C-alpha positions in Angstrom: 49.1 77.9 52.5 47.5 74.5 51.6 46.3 71.6 54.1 49.0 71.9 57.0 49.2 68.0 56.7 53.2 67.5 55.8 54.0 70.7 54.6 57.2 72.0 55.4 58.1 75.1 57.1 61.9 76.2 57.6 61.7 78.4 60.3 64.4 80.5 61.5 64.4 82.4 64.7 66.4 85.2 66.0 68.6 86.4 68.8 65.8 87.7 70.4 64.3 84.3 70.8 66.8 83.7 73.1 67.9 87.1 74.6 65.1 89.9 75.7 67.5 92.2 77.3 70.8 93.1 79.2 69.5 91.7 82.2 68.3 88.5 81.2 71.4 86.9 79.2 72.0 83.8 81.6 71.9 80.2 80.3 68.7 79.7 82.6 67.2 83.0 80.9 67.7 82.2 77.6 66.1 79.0 78.0 63.3 80.4 79.7 62.9 82.2 76.3 63.7 79.2 74.2 60.7 77.5 76.2 58.6 80.6 75.2 59.3 80.4 71.7 59.1 76.3 71.3 55.3 76.3 72.7 54.6 78.2 70.0 56.7 75.8 67.5 54.9 73.3 68.9 51.5 74.3 68.3 52.6 74.5 64.4 53.1 70.9 65.1 49.7 70.2 66.4 48.2 71.5 63.6 50.3 68.9 60.8 53.2 70.8 59.8 56.8 69.4 59.5 59.5 71.9 61.0 63.2 72.4 60.4 64.5 75.0 63.1 67.4 77.6 62.3 68.7 80.2 64.8 71.3 83.0 65.6 73.9 82.7 67.6 75.8 86.3 67.4 75.5 87.4 71.6 76.5 83.6 72.6 79.4 83.5 70.0 80.2 86.6 71.7 80.1 85.2 75.0 82.6 82.6 74.2 85.1 84.9 72.8 85.0 87.0 75.8 85.7 84.3 78.1 88.4 83.1 76.0 90.1 86.6 76.1 89.8 86.7 79.3 91.3 83.2 80.3 94.0 83.7 77.6 96.8 84.2 80.1 96.3 80.2 80.8 93.9 78.9 78.2 94.2 78.8 74.0 92.1 81.2 72.4 88.9 79.4 70.9 88.6 80.0 66.8 85.7 81.5 65.7 84.8 78.1 63.6 85.0 76.4 67.2 82.8 79.0 68.7 80.1 78.2 66.0 80.2 74.7 66.5 80.2 75.1 70.3 77.0 77.5 70.1 75.1 75.2 67.7 75.4 72.3 70.2 74.2 74.3 73.2 71.4 76.3 71.7 70.5 73.2 70.0 70.4 71.3 73.1 68.0 74.0 74.5 65.6 73.7 71.6 65.7 70.1 72.2 64.8 69.8 75.8 62.4 72.5 75.2 60.7 70.9 72.6 60.8 68.0 74.8 59.0 69.4 77.3 56.3 71.4 75.5 55.4 68.0 74.0 54.6 66.5 77.7 51.5 64.5 77.8 51.5 63.6 73.7 51.0 59.9 73.2 54.1 60.2 70.9 56.2 63.0 71.1 58.0 63.8 67.5 61.7 63.5 67.7 64.1 66.6 67.6 67.5 66.5 66.5 70.4 69.0 66.2 72.8 68.5 63.1 75.8 70.4 63.7 76.4 72.0 60.4 79.2 73.5 58.0 78.4 75.6 55.2 80.7 75.8 52.5 82.0 79.2 51.7 83.6 80.7 48.4 87.5 81.3 49.4 87.2 84.3 46.6 84.3 85.9 48.0 84.8 89.8 48.4 83.3 89.5 52.0 87.0 88.3 52.9 88.7 91.3 51.4 85.9 93.3 53.4 85.3 92.6 56.9 82.2 93.9 58.3 80.8 91.6 60.7 81.1 93.2 64.4 81.8 90.5 67.0 83.1 90.2 70.5 83.4 92.5 73.2 84.1 96.3 73.0 88.0 96.8 73.3 89.9 100.3 74.0 92.0 101.6 71.1 95.3 100.2 72.8 93.8 97.0 73.4 92.5 97.0 69.6 95.6 98.1 67.9 97.7 95.5 70.2 95.3 92.7 68.7 95.5 94.2 65.3 99.3 94.1 65.6 99.8 90.6 67.3 97.0 88.6 66.2 96.0 90.0 62.6 92.6 91.2 63.6 90.5 93.8 61.5 89.4 96.4 64.4 87.0 99.3 63.9 85.4 101.7 66.3 82.3 101.3 66.7 79.5 103.7 67.2 81.5 105.7 69.5 81.0 103.1 72.0 85.1 101.7 71.6 86.6 98.9 69.2 85.3 96.0 68.3 86.7 93.0 66.0 85.0 92.5 62.6 85.3 89.5 60.4 84.0 88.4 56.9 80.7 87.5 56.3 80.6 85.6 53.3 77.4 84.4 51.3 76.4 80.7 52.2 77.3 78.3 48.9 76.5 74.7 49.9 75.4 72.8 53.3 77.4 70.0 53.9 75.0 68.2 55.8 72.3 68.8 53.5 71.5 64.5 53.3 71.8 64.1 56.9 69.2 66.7 57.3 67.1 65.6 54.3 66.8 62.2 55.8 65.8 62.9 59.4 63.2 65.5 57.6 61.9 62.6 55.6 61.5 60.3 58.7 59.5 63.1 60.0 62.3 64.4 62.6 61.8 68.1 63.8 65.6 69.0 62.7 67.6 72.0 64.0 70.3 72.9 61.3 72.6 75.8 60.1 72.7 77.5 63.6 74.1 80.9 63.2 74.1 80.6 59.6 76.4 77.4 59.7 80.0 76.7 60.6 81.6 78.5 57.5 84.4 76.2 55.6 86.7 76.6 52.5 87.2 73.6 50.3 90.7 73.2 49.5 92.0 72.1 46.5 92.7 68.1 47.9 88.9 68.3 48.7 89.4 69.0 52.4 87.5 71.6 54.3 89.2 74.2 56.3 87.3 76.4 59.0 87.2 80.2 58.2 87.0 83.2 60.4 83.8 84.5 59.3 80.1 84.7 60.3 77.7 83.6 57.8 74.4 85.5 57.9 71.4 83.1 59.2 68.9 84.1 57.4 70.5 83.9 53.9 71.8 80.2 55.1 67.8 79.6 56.4 67.0 80.5 53.3 69.5 78.2 51.2 68.4 75.5 53.6 64.5 76.0 52.6 65.6 75.8 48.7 67.5 72.9 49.3 64.8 70.9 51.2 62.0 72.0 48.9 60.1 74.0 52.1 56.7 75.1 51.4 57.7 78.0 53.4 60.5 79.9 54.7 59.2 81.3 58.2 61.4 83.9 59.9 60.9 85.1 63.4 62.1 88.3 64.6 61.3 91.3 67.2 58.2 92.9 64.9 54.8 91.0 64.0 55.1 92.8 60.4 57.7 94.6 58.5 57.3 98.3 58.1 58.0 100.8 55.6 60.0 104.3 57.1 60.4 101.9 60.3 60.7 104.3 63.4 59.1 107.2 61.5 56.3 109.5 61.9 55.0 107.8 58.4 55.8 104.2 59.2 54.0 102.1 57.4 53.2 98.1 57.9 52.7 95.7 55.1 50.7 92.8 54.9 52.2 91.7 51.8 54.8 92.5 48.9 55.4 91.0 45.9 59.4 89.8 45.0 59.3 92.9 42.7 58.0 95.5 45.5 60.6 93.9 48.1 63.1 94.4 45.4 62.3 98.0 44.9 62.1 98.7 48.8 65.5 97.2 49.1 66.8 99.2 46.3 65.0 102.4 47.9 66.9 101.7 51.3 63.7 101.3 53.6 65.2 98.1 55.3 68.4 98.2 57.8 71.4 96.4 57.2 72.2 93.7 59.9 68.2 94.0 60.8 65.7 93.7 58.6 67.4 93.5 55.4 69.2 90.6 54.9 65.4 89.1 56.2 64.2 90.6 53.4 67.2 89.3 51.1 66.5 85.9 52.0 62.8 85.8 51.5 63.4 87.4 48.0 65.8 84.5 47.3 63.7 81.8 48.6 60.5 83.0 46.7 62.2 83.6 43.5 63.8 80.1 43.2 60.5 78.5 43.5 59.2 78.8 47.3 55.8 79.5 47.2 55.6 82.0 50.3 57.8 83.9 52.7 56.7 84.7 56.3 58.1 87.4 58.7 56.7 88.2 62.2 57.4 87.6 65.9 57.5 84.3 68.0 54.2 85.2 69.7 52.4 85.4 66.4 53.6 82.3 64.5 50.5 80.4 64.6 48.1 83.2 63.7 51.0 84.4 61.2 50.9 81.2 59.4 47.1 80.9 59.6 47.2 84.2 57.8 45.9 86.4 60.2 49.1 88.3 60.5 52.7 89.1 59.9 54.1 90.1 56.3 54.2 87.9 53.3 56.6 87.8 50.4 55.0 86.0 47.4 55.9 85.7 43.7 
């Protein structure tokens, strides 16, 4: 990249930025992990980059749904779009607090603001006819059948571990709060936005918005945000330092760089797992193919080194 001064990065942090493992998933555990990631982000701010942060929320949405299920005998069930909004606020708060703490001692802290973000999806998206995104807790067969009958849930058996509810995962079409995000970035705020891919909403014939029982892929939504704000880089933070071909096999090969054409070929060849690396590569390809300069994939500890060109995997035109 060119000189970092005023360069804009859209940084997508994955679930591993908040939850390390099953033994460390309490709110204090999540905050400790968030604090660690934010130290690296602040390092980029120190170099002069402007940053918009997006984040995953899959586990957190699952926790809210489970609490709602357990309390359903005396409290209302929380709709999925409200779960998304709740997690955007809670995770945004954690990031704001962590970023503030990491700028301790600065002459002037850079302000950080979270925008609870709605993302419009198409009511005719084929994903609504083919729910595929597992959410919430595992169910036994009897409970799954009851939820299917009573609540209209789509339920599938998940890898021999029980049954889970699945919801549609439509493509993001429009970020409703994009103007607010742009203005905050123009005023040199760090903006936390489109958390969890954004709250999916459908625009009705009268122009109003209705929340959808769906989950948008956060990497695809981050790519849309990066395009909409004219970012210089889409930086996707995940669990690995570099993207690999033949991941986990004896002939595993790490990649330092790939062109859009090469990335598309690797996608067609099935190198990247759905729900894992595949959407990250697709998001990177969409950003660069639409005119973005560079997409970069790495893990949180290597964010600064990767932006400096020392590690990570770059996707270029």
